[in-house]
N, C-alpha and C positions, 0 to 999 in steps of 0.2 A: 461707500458701504450701503446696501439695502437691508431693511429689516422687515420681516413679516410677523405681524402680531400672532399668527396662528403657530409660530415655534414656540411661542412663550404659555401655552395654555396652562401648564402647571402653576405657573406664578399667578395667573389670573385666577384659577380655582382657589389657591391659598389665600388671595386678598379679599373674596367676597365678603367674609365677616366684617372686616374692616370698614370695606365700602359700605356695608349695610348700616354700620354705626354712624358714619360719617352722613349718609342720607338721612337718617333719622334725627340726627343733631340739626341739619341745616333745615329740615322740614319744620321742626319746633322752633326754631328761630323765626322762620318765615310766618308761621302762625301767630306768635307773639307778637310780631310787628304789625300785622294785620289787624289784630285785636287792639292796638292802641297801646300795648305795654312797654316794657324795657326794649331798648335796641337789640336787633338779633345778634346772636353770638356767632363769631366768625366759624366758617366750615373748617374742618379738621379731619386728618386720618390718623391711623395708628402706626407706630414703628412695630412691625410684626415680622414673623419669618416666613420666607416663602422661596421659591426656586427663581432664580435671575439667570437668564440666557441672553445671547446675543449670538447674532450670525450673519451671512451675507446670502444674498438672494440671487436668483436667475430664472429666467423661463425657457421652456423647453417643450418636448412633446414625448410621450410614451412611444416606445419602441419595443420590438422583440429582442430578447438577450441574444439570439443567435439569427443570422440572416445569410442566405446563400443564394448568389445569383447565378442560375443555371442555363446552360444552353449546349449547342453541338460544337464539336471541334472544327467541323467542316460545315458549310452551308449546304441546303439541299431542300428538296420537296418534303413537306410535313405528309407522312402517310397516316399518322394517328396522333391525337392529343387525347390522353386518358384520364386528365385529372381536370377539375374546376376549381375556380378562386373559392377559397374557404374549406376545401376537402383536406382532411388530414391523411397523411401517407406515412408508410413505414420504410426503415431503410432497406434499399433495394427493389422498392416498388418501380414498375416501368411508368414513366411520366409521359414520355412521347417518343415517337420513332420518325426517321425520314427513309427517302428511298434508298435501299441498300444495293441496288442491281449493279452499279459501276463498281462499288467497293468488293462485291462477291466475285465478279470477273477478275479483278485485279488480284484477289486471294488465290483463285483458280490458277491464273498463270504463275504465281510466285510457288504454289506448290507443285507444278509441274516442272518448274526450273529446279526446284530443290530435289525432286526425284531424280532428275537427269544427273545433278552433281553427286547424288549419293551413289547411283549406279557407276559412274566413273571412279569414285573413291573405292567401291568395292571390288572393281575389276583389278585396280593398282594393288590392292591390298591382298589379292588372291594368288601371289606369287608362290609355288610350292616350296622354295627354299626358306622363306620366312616362316611358313607354316610347319614345315618339318623342324627346323630349328626351335620353334615354339614348342612343338610336341615333345622333343628330346629334353628341352628345359624343364617342362612340366612333369616328364617322367623322372627326371633326375631330382626335382624337388619332391615328388612323392616318395622315392626311394629314401631320400635323406629324411623326411618326415617320419617314415614307417621307422627307419631305424633308430631314430632318436627317440621314438615312442616306445620301441622294443627295450632299448637300453634304460629309459625311464621306468618301464615295467619291471624288468630285471631288477633294478636297483630297489624299486619298491618292495619286490618280494623278498628280497634278501633283507631289507631292513625289517620287514615283518617277521622273519624267520629269527633274526637277532632278538627282536623285542619279545618274541614267545620265550626263546632260551632263557632270556633274562628275567622273565616273569616267572617261569618254572624254577630258576635257580633262587629267586626271591622267595618264592613259595617254599621250597625245600630248605631254604635257610632258616624260614621261621619255624619249619617243623622240626629241625635240629634243635634249635633254641628250646622249643617246646618239650622235647625229649630230654634235653639237659635240665630243664625245669622239672619233669617228672622224676629224674634221678635224685634231684635235690629234695623233692618232697618225699620220696620213697626212703632215702637216707633218713630225713628228719622222723618220718613215721617209724623207722625201724629203732631209732635212738629213743623215741617216746616210748614204745613199746615194751622195749628192754628195760628201761627204768622202771615202768609199771610192773612187769614182771618181778623184777629184783625187790621191789617194796612189797609186792604180794607174798614172796618166799619168806622175807623177814618176818612178815606178820603171822604167817603160818608156823613159824619156828616158835615166835613168841606164845601163840596161842596152845602149841603142844607142851610147852614148859610151864604152863600155869599152876600153882599150887594153892588150893586143891586143884587138880586136873578139872579140866572142862571140856569132855569129849565131843560135845555139840558144838562148841566154838571152834575147837581145833578141827573138826571136819570140814565146817564152812570155810575157815581160813585156808585149808589145804586144797579145797575145790576152787577156791578164788585164784590160788597160787598156780593151779594148773591150767586154767583158763587163761590168765595173763601170759603163761610160758607159750601157749599155743599161739595166741595173737602176735606175740613177738615173733615166733617162728615165721608166721604168716606175712608179717609186714617185712621182715628182712628178707624174705625169699623174693618179694616184689621189686627189690634194688635189682637184682640181676636181670629181670625183664626189661626193666627201664634203661638199664645200661646197653642192654642188646638193641634197644630202639635206637639210642643214640648212634651206635655204631652203623645201623642201618641208613640213618638220616645223613651221616658224614659220606657213606659211599654214594647215596644219590646225590649229594650237594657236589662231589668230585666230579661226577658223570656230567652235572648241569655245567660246571666250569668247562669241561671238554666241549660241550654242545655249543656253547657261546662262542669259545675260540674258534671253533669250526665255521660256524656261520659268518662270523666277522672276516674270516680269511676268505671265505667265499665270495663275500660281498666286494673286498678288495679286487680279487681276480675279475669279477664280473664288470666291475667299473673299469679296469684297465681294459679289458675287451670292448666294452660299450664306447669309450672314448675313440678306440681306434676305429671301430666300424663307422661312428659319426663323421670321424675326420675323412675317411675314405669317400662317405657319401658327399660330404659338402664339397670334397675336391671334383667330385662329379658334378655337382650343380655348377661351380665356377667354370669347368669346362664347357658346359652346356650353355650357360649364360654368354660366354665369349663367343661360341659359334652363333648364338642368336643375334648378337649384337653385330657381328660381321655382317650377317644377311640382312639385317634392316638397314646397315649403312650404305648398302650398295645402292639404295634408291630412295634416299630421302626426300630430294627436292620434288620428285614426283607425287610423294605421298603428302608432302607439305601443300603443294599447289592445290592438289585436289580437296585437301581438307580446308584449306581457304575457300576455295569454291563453294563447298558445302556450308561453311560457317556464314558466308555471305548470302547465300540462298535462303538458309534458315532466318537469317535476320530479315531479309523481304517478306518472308511468311508472316513472321511475328508483327511487322508493320502493317501488312495487308489485313491480319486479323484484328489488330487494333482498330484500323479504320472501318472493320465491319462492326466491330463491338461497340464503336463510337456513334453508330447510326441508331442505337437505342439509349436513351436517356433515362438514367435510374436515380432515384433519390439516395443521396449520399448519406441521409441520416432521416430520424423520425422529425416529422414538423407538419407546417400547415401551409397549404398552397395560398401565397398571398398575391400573386399577380402570374397571369398568363397572357402572353402576347403573340397568338398564333393561333391559327385553326388548320384543319385538315385541308390538303390541297395548295396551300399557301408556301411561298419560299421563304426560308430563314436564312439568315447569314452567320458566318462563324462567330462564336460568341469569343469577344475580345476584351470586355470590360472587367475591371477588378475593383474590389470595394476597399474604401478608406477605413480601416476599423478603429472603433472607439478605444481608448485607452484602457487595458484591462479586460477587454471583451472580445467576442468572437463575431460581434455585430458590426455592421456599417455605421458611420456617423450619420445621424438623420440628414437628409439633403445633400450630402455629398455625392458628386457624380463619380462614376467609374473612372479607371484610367484611360478609356478611351476619349475622356473629355466631355464636356456638356454636349456638343452636337452628337457625339457617338453613343454616349450612355446615360445621359440625364433622363429622369422621369418626368412626365408631364401629366396633366388631369386627363388626358385622353389616353395616355400610354402609361400606367404604372408599371414600375420595374425597368423603364428605360428600354434599351436595345435587347436586353435578356429575355429569353423565351419565357422562362419561369422563374419567379423567386420564391424560395422555400424558407419560411420563417419559424422559427421556436416560440410559439405564442404563449405557451403554458407559463412562461416566465417573462416579464416584462421589466425594462429598465429606462433610464433617461439619460441623454449624453447632451450636455449643453455647456455653453462657453461661458466662462466667467471672466471678467476683465482683470488685468493683471493684479491690481491692489487687492481684489478680493480673492483671486486665486492664491495668493501667497498665504491666505489665513487657512486653506483648505488642506486636509490630509486625508489619507485612506482611513477609513474606519469611523468617521466623524458621523454623528446622527443627522438624519435629515427629515424635515417635516414637509409634507407637499399638499396642494390644493389643486383640484381639478375644476376647470371652468365648466366642464359638462356635468360634473356631478360635485355641486358646492357642499352637499353634507357629507361628502366623504373626505376624510383626513388621515390619508395613508402616511405611513412611516417607511423610512429605508435607511441606508448608509453609504457613505462613499466607497466605491470600489477602487478607483484609480484617479489619478490626475495625471495629465499628458505632461512629459517632461520637456515638451517644446511648445512654443507660442504658435499661435495662428491668426494672422490679421484678419479681422472680419469687419469691413465697413471702415477701415481704416484705424480700427482699436485693436490693440495687442490683447489677444484672449488666450485662455487655456481651456481645453475640453475637460471636463469632468464627467466621469461615469457614476450613475447612482442606481443601485439596486434596491427593488422594493423588498421589504421584510415579510410581507404577505401578499397574496394575490387575491383580489375582490373581483367577482365576475362582471361587476360594473365597468371594470377598467377596459380600455380599448386601445389597440395599437394606434396611434397617431393624435390622442387626446392632449389638448393644452394643458400644461402643469405649471404651476409656480412652486419652485423649490426654495427652502431656506435651509442652508447648511449651518448647523449649530456649531459654531466655533469655539464657543465657552459655555459652560454650564456650572453653576454654583447651586447646588442644592441644599434647602434648609438654612439658608443664611439670614442674617437680621438684614431688613431692607426698610426703606422709605420711599414715599411715592416721588416720581420725578417732577410733578407738579409743585412738591414742596420746596424743591432743592433751589438754592440761588448761589451765584459764584460772586464772592467778594474779595478781591485782593489776591486771586488765584486759590482760595479756599472755598470749600462746599460749606454752606450754610443753610439752617433751616430756623423757622420760628416755631418754638416750643409753646403749646398752650397749656398753663399750669391749671391745677385744679380750682385754685382760688380765682382765675379769670385772668391772671396776669400773662403776658407775653414777653418770651426773652429770645434773642438770636443766639443761636449755639452753632458753632463749628464742628464739624465731624470728619473723619477720614472715610472717603468714599473708595469703594472698589469698583466691581464690575458694573456698569451701567447697561440695563436692559431697555426694553420698548417702554415700560411703564413704571419700573421700580429701578431703585439704586441700592447696591449692597452697601451696608454700614459696616466698616471694619472697626471703627472706635468713635467714642463722643456721644453715642445715643444708646437709650437702655430699651429693652423691649418692653412696649406697653406706653411709651413716650407718645403724646398727642401732639401732632405737628400740624399747623395751619397750612390749608390749602386753598386756592383760588376759589372763591364762590361763584356760582354761574345763576343769577336771579332768572 
């Protein structure tokens, strides 16, 4: 296991107050001794809360998160190289071209052969019997389609007529009910008016029979009785008019029922006629299809042979076109050109190398050669990118791919926090996290190792592809726990002990239960209290 003090920065920060106290006490003791006073007090530190962490470390180099080795499928003479190392390109940008004269001649020959095959197929397909049968079938299908559409249109019109007749019947039915309601209202009004007239007549009789007589009251009562009688006559006369309205509504409703029945019968007749016409038209289609199939079956072998020739010729055209397209090398994605191994006028060989990808990444393992082997694809100081013409890297995001020996790798998992230090930028302390751990081992110099991919959480402009980095994967972290300095801990009989310095000046050995052991402090699970002072070795 390898530990990196930089991985414990939170713990170190948390312990500065305690360290300052210890230093002050030690200084006081030294001054007292030098002045000829009492013997110097022992150095001590304080049991305090801090962050404790431990991890495993390895060294590697920063690399682009994505890296693509680019070249031509076929070798040839470079006619242009349009990019330089460090240049940023976008997807689809032309990077380089090779001489396409031979490829274009091959394409022209393939296209001419395809035209000849197509002409042969056209001649075989021009038999009048097949065309005539096809025309007859098309006509039969047209007739069938029109017949079906006519039947559908007739059925739709009949349905509309039925709907309208039913709607009119519904309207007239509502009108009949309204007329019947009017009769009921008129009868009620007549009864009410007659009752009022009877009461007015009785009042007039009483007014005329008053003793002593009251001519004025009798006159008023007689006038009211006459008015009530006229109102009753008018109201009762309206009953007859209302009943006439009911009779008329019933007559219209009967006519509506007849209209609905007539429309429904018409629809049934039209549907029968439509089905018969459609059946006849479909029979015509069947007959025409049979005639067409018979005509086509007369020469299937000729047509199939010609079609096969056309297909083969078209495949040759596509292959030749692909060869022409491959004379232009385009950027498959956005990125930065990190290597160019060729100049205009030079000859390039076919690109055969492939990349050994890092776990959980689209970039190659740094230093790994392509599938062509070290001789074929390895990079060198004088030839970055190996045999590949151009290497395109995604330098906007950097990562590390580094090997951990098997015991350390067993403690690493995806998501673990990572602390880094860069040799080239010592004051920069980037952070990251584990992206993936290779599921299979790779022997490196006789040591079984596992590649681990680490992504940086932030990008600093001072970071460069290829810079050497020291990485510590924090495999365990306990935050804000009770801790004691490692220098104060002793092992006795399998137990962890410290010497506690009492305020009285006495010292006593105390056993405690230790937890996580970090670089400079040990977690205290039980046995010690926050604020306890423990003796640490003094350094004169």
